[in-house]
Biopython code that builds the backbone (N, CA, C, O; Angstrom):
import numpy as np
from Bio.PDB.StructureBuilder import StructureBuilder

atoms = [
    (1, "MET", "N", (13.986, 167.223, -20.894)),
    (1, "MET", "CA", (14.558, 168.914, -20.204)),
    (1, "MET", "C", (13.234, 169.531, -20.210)),
    (1, "MET", "O", (12.424, 169.177, -21.067)),
    (2, "ALA", "N", (12.926, 170.424, -19.336)),
    (2, "ALA", "CA", (12.262, 171.573, -19.150)),
    (2, "ALA", "C", (12.812, 172.514, -18.225)),
    (2, "ALA", "O", (13.843, 172.361, -17.571)),
    (3, "ASP", "N", (11.832, 173.767, -18.219)),
    (3, "ASP", "CA", (12.091, 174.846, -17.495)),
    (3, "ASP", "C", (13.537, 175.342, -17.606)),
    (3, "ASP", "O", (14.216, 175.106, -16.607)),
    (4, "ILE", "N", (14.136, 175.967, -18.592)),
    (4, "ILE", "CA", (15.102, 176.206, -18.615)),
    (4, "ILE", "C", (15.158, 177.582, -18.229)),
    (4, "ILE", "O", (14.696, 178.323, -19.097)),
    (5, "ASP", "N", (15.753, 178.402, -16.770)),
    (5, "ASP", "CA", (15.779, 179.647, -17.108)),
    (5, "ASP", "C", (17.314, 180.091, -17.344)),
    (5, "ASP", "O", (18.315, 179.714, -16.734)),
    (6, "ASN", "N", (17.191, 181.040, -18.454)),
    (6, "ASN", "CA", (18.370, 181.260, -19.092)),
    (6, "ASN", "C", (18.932, 182.535, -18.089)),
    (6, "ASN", "O", (18.142, 183.385, -17.679)),
    (7, "ALA", "N", (20.349, 182.565, -17.753)),
    (7, "ALA", "CA", (21.020, 183.244, -17.143)),
    (7, "ALA", "C", (21.711, 184.144, -18.294)),
    (7, "ALA", "O", (22.328, 183.656, -19.241)),
    (8, "ASP", "N", (21.483, 185.792, -18.037)),
    (8, "ASP", "CA", (22.015, 186.488, -19.089)),
    (8, "ASP", "C", (23.772, 187.034, -18.664)),
    (8, "ASP", "O", (24.554, 187.571, -19.448)),
    (9, "SER", "N", (23.948, 186.800, -17.668)),
    (9, "SER", "CA", (25.757, 186.796, -17.390)),
    (9, "SER", "C", (25.813, 185.464, -16.522)),
    (9, "SER", "O", (24.812, 184.799, -16.255)),
    (10, "PRO", "N", (27.179, 185.139, -16.091)),
    (10, "PRO", "CA", (27.619, 184.196, -15.728)),
    (10, "PRO", "C", (27.352, 183.977, -13.922)),
    (10, "PRO", "O", (27.214, 182.942, -13.270)),
    (11, "ASP", "N", (27.354, 185.098, -13.595)),
    (11, "ASP", "CA", (26.890, 185.475, -12.161)),
    (11, "ASP", "C", (25.435, 185.108, -11.846)),
    (11, "ASP", "O", (25.208, 184.513, -10.792)),
    (12, "GLN", "N", (24.434, 185.416, -12.679)),
    (12, "GLN", "CA", (23.047, 184.896, -12.625)),
    (12, "GLN", "C", (22.773, 183.751, -12.588)),
    (12, "GLN", "O", (23.487, 182.917, -13.146)),
    (13, "LEU", "N", (21.595, 183.404, -11.875)),
    (13, "LEU", "CA", (20.990, 181.768, -11.704)),
    (13, "LEU", "C", (20.454, 181.317, -13.024)),
    (13, "LEU", "O", (19.685, 182.055, -13.640)),
    (14, "ALA", "N", (20.829, 180.089, -13.526)),
    (14, "ALA", "CA", (20.166, 179.186, -14.579)),
    (14, "ALA", "C", (19.937, 177.819, -13.778)),
    (14, "ALA", "O", (20.656, 177.120, -13.065)),
    (15, "ILE", "N", (18.458, 177.745, -14.266)),
    (15, "ILE", "CA", (18.092, 176.512, -13.300)),
    (15, "ILE", "C", (17.379, 175.565, -14.690)),
    (15, "ILE", "O", (16.523, 175.964, -15.479)),
    (16, "GLU", "N", (17.974, 174.384, -14.660)),
    (16, "GLU", "CA", (17.228, 173.475, -15.466)),
    (16, "GLU", "C", (16.549, 172.296, -14.762)),
    (16, "GLU", "O", (17.142, 171.631, -13.912)),
    (17, "HIS", "N", (15.194, 172.038, -15.168)),
    (17, "HIS", "CA", (15.016, 170.651, -14.397)),
    (17, "HIS", "C", (14.417, 169.629, -15.871)),
    (17, "HIS", "O", (14.038, 169.985, -16.987)),
    (18, "ARG", "N", (14.548, 168.335, -15.270)),
    (18, "ARG", "CA", (14.738, 167.261, -15.693)),
    (18, "ARG", "C", (14.186, 166.151, -14.957)),
    (18, "ARG", "O", (14.381, 166.203, -13.743)),
    (19, "VAL", "N", (13.405, 164.945, -15.493)),
    (19, "VAL", "CA", (13.106, 163.644, -14.828)),
    (19, "VAL", "C", (13.744, 162.477, -15.176)),
    (19, "VAL", "O", (13.470, 161.881, -16.217)),
    (20, "VAL", "N", (14.760, 162.017, -14.212)),
    (20, "VAL", "CA", (15.629, 160.511, -14.982)),
    (20, "VAL", "C", (14.919, 159.391, -14.062)),
    (20, "VAL", "O", (15.082, 159.588, -12.858)),
    (21, "ASP", "N", (14.242, 158.373, -14.371)),
    (21, "ASP", "CA", (14.137, 157.287, -13.580)),
    (21, "ASP", "C", (13.179, 157.753, -12.209)),
    (21, "ASP", "O", (13.057, 157.004, -11.240)),
    (22, "GLY", "N", (12.726, 158.693, -12.266)),
    (22, "GLY", "CA", (11.613, 159.039, -11.480)),
    (22, "GLY", "C", (12.244, 160.065, -10.507)),
    (22, "GLY", "O", (11.587, 160.455, -9.542)),
    (23, "VAL", "N", (13.363, 160.463, -10.711)),
    (23, "VAL", "CA", (14.042, 161.427, -9.686)),
    (23, "VAL", "C", (13.982, 162.532, -10.568)),
    (23, "VAL", "O", (14.061, 162.314, -11.777)),
    (24, "ARG", "N", (13.828, 163.920, -10.055)),
    (24, "ARG", "CA", (13.480, 165.259, -10.273)),
    (24, "ARG", "C", (15.125, 165.802, -10.342)),
    (24, "ARG", "O", (15.398, 166.220, -9.217)),
    (25, "VAL", "N", (16.047, 165.911, -11.058)),
    (25, "VAL", "CA", (17.314, 166.654, -11.223)),
    (25, "VAL", "C", (17.398, 167.799, -11.614)),
    (25, "VAL", "O", (17.098, 168.063, -12.778)),
    (26, "VAL", "N", (17.820, 168.750, -10.756)),
    (26, "VAL", "CA", (17.483, 170.241, -10.822)),
    (26, "VAL", "C", (19.364, 170.429, -10.959)),
    (26, "VAL", "O", (20.236, 170.159, -10.134)),
    (27, "THR", "N", (19.456, 170.961, -12.267)),
    (27, "THR", "CA", (20.626, 171.573, -12.391)),
    (27, "THR", "C", (20.769, 173.012, -12.458)),
    (27, "THR", "O", (20.132, 173.621, -13.318)),
    (28, "VAL", "N", (21.620, 173.707, -11.558)),
    (28, "VAL", "CA", (21.642, 175.125, -11.374)),
    (28, "VAL", "C", (23.286, 175.273, -11.861)),
    (28, "VAL", "O", (24.199, 174.465, -11.692)),
    (29, "ARG", "N", (23.307, 176.571, -12.507)),
    (29, "ARG", "CA", (24.561, 177.285, -12.832)),
    (29, "ARG", "C", (24.459, 178.701, -12.351)),
    (29, "ARG", "O", (23.439, 179.379, -12.469)),
    (30, "GLY", "N", (25.786, 179.183, -11.700)),
    (30, "GLY", "CA", (25.603, 180.629, -11.470)),
    (30, "GLY", "C", (25.934, 180.708, -9.907)),
    (30, "GLY", "O", (26.474, 179.847, -9.211)),
    (31, "GLU", "N", (25.367, 182.240, -9.467)),
    (31, "GLU", "CA", (25.690, 182.274, -8.069)),
    (31, "GLU", "C", (24.134, 182.255, -6.965)),
    (31, "GLU", "O", (23.028, 182.725, -7.231)),
    (32, "ILE", "N", (24.474, 181.717, -6.028)),
    (32, "ILE", "CA", (23.024, 181.598, -5.216)),
    (32, "ILE", "C", (23.414, 182.198, -4.307)),
    (32, "ILE", "O", (24.308, 181.836, -3.541)),
    (33, "ASP", "N", (22.684, 183.382, -4.257)),
    (33, "ASP", "CA", (22.542, 184.221, -2.942)),
    (33, "ASP", "C", (20.930, 184.815, -2.712)),
    (33, "ASP", "O", (19.956, 184.167, -3.095)),
    (34, "GLN", "N", (20.841, 185.864, -2.174)),
    (34, "GLN", "CA", (19.469, 186.441, -1.753)),
    (34, "GLN", "C", (18.869, 187.085, -2.977)),
    (34, "GLN", "O", (17.653, 187.271, -2.932)),
    (35, "THR", "N", (19.460, 187.426, -3.969)),
    (35, "THR", "CA", (18.991, 188.265, -5.066)),
    (35, "THR", "C", (17.997, 187.064, -6.120)),
    (35, "THR", "O", (16.986, 187.347, -6.762)),
    (36, "VAL", "N", (18.591, 185.879, -6.032)),
    (36, "VAL", "CA", (18.005, 184.482, -6.671)),
    (36, "VAL", "C", (17.297, 183.452, -5.555)),
    (36, "VAL", "O", (16.909, 182.339, -5.910)),
    (37, "GLN", "N", (17.182, 183.858, -4.357)),
    (37, "GLN", "CA", (16.690, 183.183, -3.256)),
    (37, "GLN", "C", (15.242, 182.902, -3.661)),
    (37, "GLN", "O", (14.795, 181.847, -3.213)),
    (38, "GLU", "N", (14.475, 183.586, -4.370)),
    (38, "GLU", "CA", (13.053, 183.235, -4.622)),
    (38, "GLU", "C", (13.013, 181.882, -5.838)),
    (38, "GLU", "O", (12.374, 180.834, -5.937)),
    (39, "ALA", "N", (13.934, 182.491, -6.547)),
    (39, "ALA", "CA", (13.913, 181.669, -7.711)),
    (39, "ALA", "C", (14.210, 180.122, -7.581)),
    (39, "ALA", "O", (13.696, 179.194, -8.205)),
    (40, "PHE", "N", (15.201, 180.101, -6.580)),
    (40, "PHE", "CA", (16.062, 178.929, -6.338)),
    (40, "PHE", "C", (15.310, 178.240, -5.676)),
    (40, "PHE", "O", (15.206, 177.074, -6.057)),
    (41, "GLY", "N", (14.479, 178.675, -4.418)),
    (41, "GLY", "CA", (13.284, 178.134, -3.761)),
    (41, "GLY", "C", (12.223, 177.408, -4.258)),
    (41, "GLY", "O", (11.834, 176.390, -3.686)),
    (42, "LYS", "N", (11.633, 177.899, -5.430)),
    (42, "LYS", "CA", (10.545, 177.440, -6.621)),
    (42, "LYS", "C", (11.061, 176.521, -7.132)),
    (42, "LYS", "O", (10.457, 175.449, -7.096)),
    (43, "ALA", "N", (12.402, 176.601, -7.815)),
    (43, "ALA", "CA", (12.812, 175.174, -8.440)),
    (43, "ALA", "C", (12.988, 173.811, -7.673)),
    (43, "ALA", "O", (12.963, 172.703, -8.208)),
    (44, "LEU", "N", (13.179, 174.080, -6.267)),
    (44, "LEU", "CA", (13.529, 172.912, -5.258)),
    (44, "LEU", "C", (11.813, 172.662, -4.485)),
    (44, "LEU", "O", (11.410, 171.503, -4.387)),
    (45, "LEU", "N", (11.172, 173.500, -4.126)),
    (45, "LEU", "CA", (9.783, 173.235, -3.628)),
    (45, "LEU", "C", (9.071, 173.114, -4.194)),
    (45, "LEU", "O", (8.060, 172.928, -3.517)),
    (46, "GLU", "N", (8.770, 173.076, -5.758)),
    (46, "GLU", "CA", (7.644, 173.105, -6.217)),
    (46, "GLU", "C", (6.861, 171.575, -6.249)),
    (46, "GLU", "O", (7.484, 170.526, -6.086)),
    (47, "ASP", "N", (5.658, 171.629, -6.445)),
    (47, "ASP", "CA", (4.634, 170.520, -5.663)),
    (47, "ASP", "C", (4.971, 169.317, -6.955)),
    (47, "ASP", "O", (5.045, 169.452, -8.176)),
    (48, "ASP", "N", (5.120, 168.165, -6.095)),
    (48, "ASP", "CA", (5.438, 166.739, -7.032)),
    (48, "ASP", "C", (4.528, 166.274, -7.309)),
    (48, "ASP", "O", (4.793, 165.161, -7.764)),
    (49, "GLY", "N", (2.923, 166.571, -7.319)),
    (49, "GLY", "CA", (1.752, 166.185, -7.522)),
    (49, "GLY", "C", (1.460, 164.876, -6.592)),
    (49, "GLY", "O", (0.963, 163.832, -7.016)),
    (50, "GLY", "N", (1.845, 165.116, -5.297)),
    (50, "GLY", "CA", (1.205, 164.215, -4.262)),
    (50, "GLY", "C", (2.548, 162.941, -4.176)),
    (50, "GLY", "O", (2.613, 162.100, -3.279)),
    (51, "VAL", "N", (3.358, 163.044, -5.124)),
    (51, "VAL", "CA", (4.322, 162.025, -5.476)),
    (51, "VAL", "C", (5.604, 162.419, -3.996)),
    (51, "VAL", "O", (5.890, 163.551, -3.605)),
    (52, "PRO", "N", (6.132, 161.154, -3.470)),
    (52, "PRO", "CA", (7.138, 161.537, -2.857)),
    (52, "PRO", "C", (8.318, 162.255, -3.494)),
    (52, "PRO", "O", (8.888, 161.740, -4.456)),
    (53, "PRO", "N", (8.670, 163.313, -3.043)),
    (53, "PRO", "CA", (9.719, 163.911, -3.768)),
    (53, "PRO", "C", (11.215, 163.314, -3.739)),
    (53, "PRO", "O", (11.762, 163.065, -2.665)),
    (54, "ARG", "N", (11.775, 163.123, -4.840)),
    (54, "ARG", "CA", (13.133, 162.365, -4.770)),
    (54, "ARG", "C", (13.678, 163.368, -5.820)),
    (54, "ARG", "O", (13.220, 163.393, -6.962)),
    (55, "ILE", "N", (14.928, 164.410, -5.294)),
    (55, "ILE", "CA", (15.619, 165.699, -5.977)),
    (55, "ILE", "C", (16.809, 165.285, -5.941)),
    (55, "ILE", "O", (17.331, 164.703, -4.990)),
    (56, "VAL", "N", (17.254, 165.529, -6.854)),
    (56, "VAL", "CA", (18.845, 165.595, -7.075)),
    (56, "VAL", "C", (19.212, 166.919, -7.282)),
    (56, "VAL", "O", (18.556, 167.376, -8.218)),
    (57, "LEU", "N", (20.037, 167.787, -6.772)),
    (57, "LEU", "CA", (20.312, 169.227, -7.213)),
    (57, "LEU", "C", (21.690, 169.178, -7.189)),
    (57, "LEU", "O", (22.460, 169.324, -6.240)),
    (58, "ASP", "N", (21.979, 168.874, -8.777)),
    (58, "ASP", "CA", (23.363, 169.287, -9.408)),
    (58, "ASP", "C", (24.001, 170.698, -9.089)),
    (58, "ASP", "O", (23.701, 171.805, -9.535)),
    (59, "LEU", "N", (24.813, 170.385, -8.330)),
    (59, "LEU", "CA", (25.828, 172.181, -8.211)),
    (59, "LEU", "C", (26.753, 172.290, -8.807)),
    (59, "LEU", "O", (27.569, 173.166, -8.520)),
    (60, "GLY", "N", (26.963, 171.337, -9.958)),
    (60, "GLY", "CA", (28.422, 171.767, -10.380)),
    (60, "GLY", "C", (28.775, 172.808, -11.028)),
    (60, "GLY", "O", (29.974, 173.019, -11.208)),
    (61, "GLY", "N", (27.598, 173.863, -11.617)),
    (61, "GLY", "CA", (27.754, 174.911, -12.235)),
    (61, "GLY", "C", (27.526, 176.106, -11.091)),
    (61, "GLY", "O", (27.302, 177.225, -11.554)),
    (62, "VAL", "N", (27.555, 175.998, -9.929)),
    (62, "VAL", "CA", (27.358, 177.103, -8.875)),
    (62, "VAL", "C", (28.688, 177.386, -9.012)),
    (62, "VAL", "O", (29.410, 176.431, -9.299)),
    (63, "THR", "N", (29.305, 178.710, -8.848)),
    (63, "THR", "CA", (30.351, 179.344, -8.319)),
    (63, "THR", "C", (30.212, 180.040, -6.939)),
    (63, "THR", "O", (31.220, 180.470, -6.377)),
    (64, "PHE", "N", (28.996, 180.156, -6.392)),
    (64, "PHE", "CA", (28.966, 180.585, -4.875)),
    (64, "PHE", "C", (27.486, 180.610, -4.715)),
    (64, "PHE", "O", (26.541, 180.881, -5.456)),
    (65, "MET", "N", (27.659, 180.132, -3.164)),
    (65, "MET", "CA", (26.315, 180.319, -2.029)),
    (65, "MET", "C", (26.514, 180.685, -1.076)),
    (65, "MET", "O", (27.546, 180.486, -0.435)),
    (66, "ASP", "N", (25.200, 181.564, -0.610)),
    (66, "ASP", "CA", (25.498, 182.232, 0.286)),
    (66, "ASP", "C", (24.646, 181.415, 1.847)),
    (66, "ASP", "O", (24.351, 180.228, 1.988)),
    (67, "SER", "N", (24.442, 182.560, 2.814)),
    (67, "SER", "CA", (23.594, 181.673, 3.592)),
    (67, "SER", "C", (21.871, 181.395, 3.378)),
    (67, "SER", "O", (21.057, 180.763, 4.052)),
    (68, "SER", "N", (21.756, 182.183, 2.115)),
    (68, "SER", "CA", (20.049, 182.202, 1.730)),
    (68, "SER", "C", (20.090, 180.956, 0.785)),
    (68, "SER", "O", (18.970, 180.470, 0.628)),
    (69, "GLY", "N", (20.881, 180.453, 0.260)),
    (69, "GLY", "CA", (21.017, 179.368, -0.442)),
    (69, "GLY", "C", (20.915, 178.270, 0.564)),
    (69, "GLY", "O", (19.965, 177.493, 0.467)),
    (70, "ILE", "N", (21.683, 178.139, 1.404)),
    (70, "ILE", "CA", (22.041, 177.056, 2.448)),
    (70, "ILE", "C", (20.207, 177.127, 3.052)),
    (70, "ILE", "O", (19.497, 176.124, 3.130)),
    (71, "ASN", "N", (19.805, 178.385, 3.371)),
    (71, "ASN", "CA", (18.536, 178.045, 3.828)),
    (71, "ASN", "C", (17.295, 177.450, 3.064)),
    (71, "ASN", "O", (16.206, 177.051, 3.476)),
    (72, "VAL", "N", (17.695, 177.511, 2.144)),
    (72, "VAL", "CA", (16.728, 177.037, 0.850)),
    (72, "VAL", "C", (16.736, 175.481, 0.948)),
    (72, "VAL", "O", (15.725, 174.798, 1.112)),
    (73, "LEU", "N", (18.073, 174.987, 0.820)),
    (73, "LEU", "CA", (18.305, 173.566, 0.967)),
    (73, "LEU", "C", (17.727, 172.784, 1.703)),
    (73, "LEU", "O", (17.101, 171.746, 1.492)),
    (74, "LEU", "N", (18.147, 173.735, 3.204)),
    (74, "LEU", "CA", (17.436, 173.089, 4.333)),
    (74, "LEU", "C", (15.807, 173.082, 4.562)),
    (74, "LEU", "O", (15.236, 172.169, 5.159)),
    (75, "SER", "N", (15.267, 174.007, 4.110)),
    (75, "SER", "CA", (13.690, 174.079, 3.627)),
    (75, "SER", "C", (13.060, 172.963, 2.633)),
    (75, "SER", "O", (11.990, 172.354, 2.632)),
    (76, "ALA", "N", (14.275, 172.965, 1.729)),
    (76, "ALA", "CA", (13.745, 171.712, 0.832)),
    (76, "ALA", "C", (14.007, 170.467, 1.192)),
    (76, "ALA", "O", (13.325, 169.534, 0.766)),
    (77, "HIS", "N", (15.111, 170.283, 2.089)),
    (77, "HIS", "CA", (15.187, 169.188, 2.648)),
    (77, "HIS", "C", (14.194, 168.525, 3.603)),
    (77, "HIS", "O", (13.977, 167.314, 3.615)),
    (78, "ARG", "N", (13.660, 169.346, 4.336)),
    (78, "ARG", "CA", (12.671, 169.123, 5.295)),
    (78, "ARG", "C", (11.496, 169.020, 4.846)),
    (78, "ARG", "O", (10.648, 168.386, 5.475)),
    (79, "ARG", "N", (11.259, 169.546, 3.824)),
    (79, "ARG", "CA", (9.893, 169.571, 2.912)),
    (79, "ARG", "C", (9.785, 168.015, 2.398)),
    (79, "ARG", "O", (8.837, 167.262, 2.625)),
    (80, "ALA", "N", (10.870, 167.732, 1.717)),
    (80, "ALA", "CA", (10.710, 166.592, 1.200)),
    (80, "ALA", "C", (10.686, 165.735, 2.127)),
    (80, "ALA", "O", (9.699, 165.006, 2.035)),
    (81, "SER", "N", (11.556, 165.437, 3.248)),
    (81, "SER", "CA", (11.768, 164.424, 4.322)),
    (81, "SER", "C", (10.498, 164.105, 4.739)),
    (81, "SER", "O", (10.121, 162.937, 4.832)),
    (82, "ALA", "N", (9.352, 165.686, 5.167)),
    (82, "ALA", "CA", (8.209, 165.310, 5.495)),
    (82, "ALA", "C", (7.268, 164.178, 4.539)),
    (82, "ALA", "O", (6.487, 163.329, 4.969)),
    (83, "ALA", "N", (7.526, 164.392, 3.513)),
    (83, "ALA", "CA", (6.761, 163.941, 2.337)),
    (83, "ALA", "C", (7.223, 162.394, 1.976)),
    (83, "ALA", "O", (6.899, 161.837, 0.927)),
    (84, "ASP", "N", (8.017, 161.803, 2.989)),
    (84, "ASP", "CA", (8.707, 160.861, 2.702)),
    (84, "ASP", "C", (9.470, 160.313, 1.340)),
    (84, "ASP", "O", (9.421, 159.204, 0.808)),
    (85, "GLY", "N", (10.244, 161.593, 0.955)),
    (85, "GLY", "CA", (11.396, 161.584, 0.076)),
    (85, "GLY", "C", (12.551, 162.066, 0.314)),
    (85, "GLY", "O", (12.910, 161.883, 1.477)),
    (86, "TRP", "N", (13.435, 162.733, -0.481)),
    (86, "TRP", "CA", (14.736, 162.948, -0.081)),
    (86, "TRP", "C", (15.428, 163.948, -1.469)),
    (86, "TRP", "O", (15.189, 163.897, -2.675)),
    (87, "LEU", "N", (16.416, 164.879, -0.620)),
    (87, "LEU", "CA", (16.986, 165.663, -1.191)),
    (87, "LEU", "C", (18.514, 165.062, -1.231)),
    (87, "LEU", "O", (18.982, 164.403, -0.302)),
    (88, "ARG", "N", (19.187, 165.363, -2.368)),
    (88, "ARG", "CA", (20.686, 164.971, -2.247)),
    (88, "ARG", "C", (21.312, 165.982, -3.393)),
    (88, "ARG", "O", (20.860, 166.289, -4.496)),
    (89, "LEU", "N", (22.742, 166.456, -2.595)),
    (89, "LEU", "CA", (23.435, 167.082, -3.197)),
    (89, "LEU", "C", (24.279, 166.469, -4.264)),
    (89, "LEU", "O", (24.581, 165.298, -4.033)),
    (90, "ALA", "N", (24.822, 167.080, -5.598)),
    (90, "ALA", "CA", (25.421, 166.530, -6.460)),
    (90, "ALA", "C", (26.501, 167.378, -7.072)),
    (90, "ALA", "O", (26.133, 168.369, -7.702)),
    (91, "GLY", "N", (27.782, 167.121, -6.970)),
    (91, "GLY", "CA", (28.879, 167.869, -7.887)),
    (91, "GLY", "C", (29.093, 169.166, -7.386)),
    (91, "GLY", "O", (29.373, 170.101, -8.135)),
    (92, "ALA", "N", (28.973, 169.289, -6.102)),
    (92, "ALA", "CA", (29.431, 170.583, -5.977)),
    (92, "ALA", "C", (31.233, 170.977, -5.927)),
    (92, "ALA", "O", (32.151, 170.349, -5.398)),
    (93, "ARG", "N", (31.244, 172.298, -6.726)),
    (93, "ARG", "CA", (32.417, 172.470, -6.674)),
    (93, "ARG", "C", (33.090, 172.790, -5.269)),
    (93, "ARG", "O", (32.424, 173.082, -4.276)),
    (94, "ASP", "N", (34.797, 172.688, -5.289)),
    (94, "ASP", "CA", (35.362, 172.861, -3.950)),
    (94, "ASP", "C", (35.280, 174.226, -2.963)),
    (94, "ASP", "O", (35.880, 174.207, -1.888)),
    (95, "ALA", "N", (34.582, 175.299, -3.339)),
    (95, "ALA", "CA", (34.349, 176.267, -2.843)),
    (95, "ALA", "C", (33.262, 176.148, -2.199)),
    (95, "ALA", "O", (33.341, 176.052, -0.975)),
    (96, "VAL", "N", (31.958, 176.123, -2.847)),
    (96, "VAL", "CA", (30.587, 175.778, -2.507)),
    (96, "VAL", "C", (30.455, 174.647, -1.401)),
    (96, "VAL", "O", (29.830, 174.808, -0.353)),
    (97, "LEU", "N", (31.389, 173.009, -1.905)),
    (97, "LEU", "CA", (31.015, 172.239, -0.918)),
    (97, "LEU", "C", (31.931, 172.769, 0.265)),
    (97, "LEU", "O", (31.270, 172.463, 1.258)),
    (98, "ARG", "N", (32.957, 173.324, 0.658)),
    (98, "ARG", "CA", (33.360, 173.595, 1.769)),
    (98, "ARG", "C", (32.255, 174.771, 2.384)),
    (98, "ARG", "O", (32.440, 175.042, 3.570)),
    (99, "VAL", "N", (31.635, 175.168, 2.007)),
    (99, "VAL", "CA", (30.492, 176.247, 2.696)),
    (99, "VAL", "C", (29.587, 175.198, 3.015)),
    (99, "VAL", "O", (28.947, 175.434, 4.039)),
    (100, "LEU", "N", (29.347, 174.187, 2.501)),
    (100, "LEU", "CA", (28.214, 173.077, 2.621)),
    (100, "LEU", "C", (28.949, 172.444, 4.593)),
    (100, "LEU", "O", (28.394, 172.444, 5.692)),
    (101, "GLN", "N", (30.239, 172.048, 4.182)),
    (101, "GLN", "CA", (30.597, 171.103, 4.930)),
    (101, "GLN", "C", (30.974, 172.256, 6.356)),
    (101, "GLN", "O", (30.973, 171.768, 7.486)),
    (102, "LEU", "N", (31.239, 173.566, 6.193)),
    (102, "LEU", "CA", (31.601, 174.631, 7.325)),
    (102, "LEU", "C", (30.183, 174.850, 8.041)),
    (102, "LEU", "O", (30.282, 175.118, 9.238)),
    (103, "VAL", "N", (29.061, 174.793, 7.596)),
    (103, "VAL", "CA", (27.839, 175.189, 8.063)),
    (103, "VAL", "C", (27.126, 173.484, 8.538)),
    (103, "VAL", "O", (26.191, 173.561, 9.335)),
    (104, "GLY", "N", (27.586, 171.842, 8.027)),
    (104, "GLY", "CA", (27.513, 171.223, 8.637)),
    (104, "GLY", "C", (26.316, 170.832, 7.603)),
    (104, "GLY", "O", (25.874, 169.747, 7.980)),
    (105, "VAL", "N", (25.559, 171.321, 6.356)),
    (105, "VAL", "CA", (24.556, 170.700, 5.592)),
    (105, "VAL", "C", (25.123, 169.582, 5.027)),
    (105, "VAL", "O", (24.222, 168.954, 4.471)),
    (106, "ASP", "N", (26.202, 169.024, 4.901)),
    (106, "ASP", "CA", (26.497, 167.886, 4.624)),
    (106, "ASP", "C", (26.437, 166.752, 5.443)),
    (106, "ASP", "O", (26.595, 165.640, 4.940)),
    (107, "THR", "N", (26.220, 166.897, 6.691)),
    (107, "THR", "CA", (25.570, 165.935, 7.545)),
    (107, "THR", "C", (24.226, 165.849, 8.058)),
    (107, "THR", "O", (23.847, 165.110, 8.966)),
    (108, "VAL", "N", (23.510, 166.707, 7.365)),
    (108, "VAL", "CA", (22.350, 166.542, 6.763)),
    (108, "VAL", "C", (21.602, 165.787, 5.922)),
    (108, "VAL", "O", (20.788, 164.863, 5.922)),
    (109, "ILE", "N", (22.332, 166.714, 5.027)),
    (109, "ILE", "CA", (21.518, 166.336, 3.298)),
    (109, "ILE", "C", (22.821, 165.812, 2.906)),
    (109, "ILE", "O", (23.903, 166.376, 3.070)),
    (110, "GLY", "N", (22.577, 164.522, 2.300)),
    (110, "GLY", "CA", (23.967, 163.843, 1.278)),
    (110, "GLY", "C", (24.195, 164.727, 0.185)),
    (110, "GLY", "O", (23.450, 165.473, -0.450)),
    (111, "CYS", "N", (25.780, 164.381, 0.104)),
    (111, "CYS", "CA", (26.659, 165.312, -0.940)),
    (111, "CYS", "C", (27.449, 164.068, -1.436)),
    (111, "CYS", "O", (28.096, 163.264, -0.764)),
    (112, "TYR", "N", (27.199, 164.115, -3.008)),
    (112, "TYR", "CA", (28.041, 163.274, -3.693)),
    (112, "TYR", "C", (28.461, 163.905, -4.484)),
    (112, "TYR", "O", (28.162, 165.076, -4.719)),
    (113, "PRO", "N", (29.841, 162.706, -5.473)),
    (113, "PRO", "CA", (30.586, 163.591, -5.874)),
    (113, "PRO", "C", (29.747, 163.797, -7.417)),
    (113, "PRO", "O", (29.963, 164.863, -7.993)),
    (114, "THR", "N", (28.740, 162.730, -8.129)),
    (114, "THR", "CA", (28.275, 162.713, -9.144)),
    (114, "THR", "C", (26.646, 162.703, -9.217)),
    (114, "THR", "O", (26.125, 162.100, -8.279)),
    (115, "VAL", "N", (26.054, 163.082, -9.854)),
    (115, "VAL", "CA", (24.213, 163.553, -10.231)),
    (115, "VAL", "C", (24.005, 161.818, -10.295)),
    (115, "VAL", "O", (22.956, 161.393, -9.809)),
    (116, "GLU", "N", (24.899, 160.901, -10.834)),
    (116, "GLU", "CA", (24.523, 159.392, -11.321)),
    (116, "GLU", "C", (24.559, 158.871, -9.755)),
    (116, "GLU", "O", (23.515, 158.341, -9.375)),
    (117, "GLN", "N", (25.432, 158.942, -8.985)),
    (117, "GLN", "CA", (25.905, 158.276, -7.519)),
    (117, "GLN", "C", (24.716, 158.969, -6.894)),
    (117, "GLN", "O", (24.019, 158.317, -6.117)),
    (118, "ALA", "N", (24.396, 160.319, -7.178)),
    (118, "ALA", "CA", (23.090, 160.693, -5.856)),
    (118, "ALA", "C", (21.658, 160.078, -6.286)),
    (118, "ALA", "O", (20.744, 159.800, -5.510)),
    (119, "GLN", "N", (21.662, 159.908, -7.880)),
    (119, "GLN", "CA", (20.739, 159.158, -8.181)),
    (119, "GLN", "C", (19.992, 157.847, -7.480)),
    (119, "GLN", "O", (18.826, 157.550, -7.220)),
    (120, "ARG", "N", (21.635, 157.061, -7.270)),
    (120, "ARG", "CA", (20.842, 155.469, -6.881)),
    (120, "ARG", "C", (20.188, 155.387, -5.673)),
    (120, "ARG", "O", (20.356, 156.195, -4.760)),
    (121, "PRO", "N", (19.327, 154.284, -5.631)),
    (121, "PRO", "CA", (18.334, 153.948, -4.645)),
    (121, "PRO", "C", (18.842, 153.594, -3.341)),
    (121, "PRO", "O", (18.160, 153.633, -2.317)),
    (122, "HIS", "N", (20.332, 153.166, -3.412)),
    (122, "HIS", "CA", (21.207, 152.761, -2.097)),
    (122, "HIS", "C", (21.420, 153.629, -1.585)),
    (122, "HIS", "O", (21.500, 153.523, -0.361)),
    (123, "ALA", "N", (21.695, 155.354, -2.377)),
    (123, "ALA", "CA", (22.730, 156.449, -1.846)),
    (123, "ALA", "C", (22.475, 156.519, -0.959)),
    (123, "ALA", "O", (23.065, 157.294, -0.207)),
]
sb = StructureBuilder()
sb.init_structure("model")
sb.init_model(0)
sb.init_chain("A")
sb.init_seg("    ")
for serial, (resi, resn, name, xyz) in enumerate(atoms, 1):
    if name == "N":
        sb.init_residue(resn, " ", resi, " ")
    sb.init_atom(name, np.array(xyz, "f"), 0.0, 1.0, " ", f" {name:<3s}", serial, name[0])
structure = sb.get_structure()
């Protein structure tokens, strides 16, 4: 595990990075809105050192996401795809999943019930 940004309150964003079998797992807790857009973007868009980015974003601890978070997801997806990699979303709570479905993100970026399912090569 590496890079833990601790939130001072439940509404603030906390981000944890780890690599599991060559897949970068980014676990996020808190609210994703305009006030944390830059930190959220850096967590997803950091350079993987020339390796095709394979990223699973664990949204299980996210309680709210607005359009700024959606924009970061789409940017990260485009960047990963352009580098022959992928971005997958995992564990989104019902409220966040509804937002992803409402705007159609789930048709562009794979959404999975668990991190383990999202990590599978055939996912």
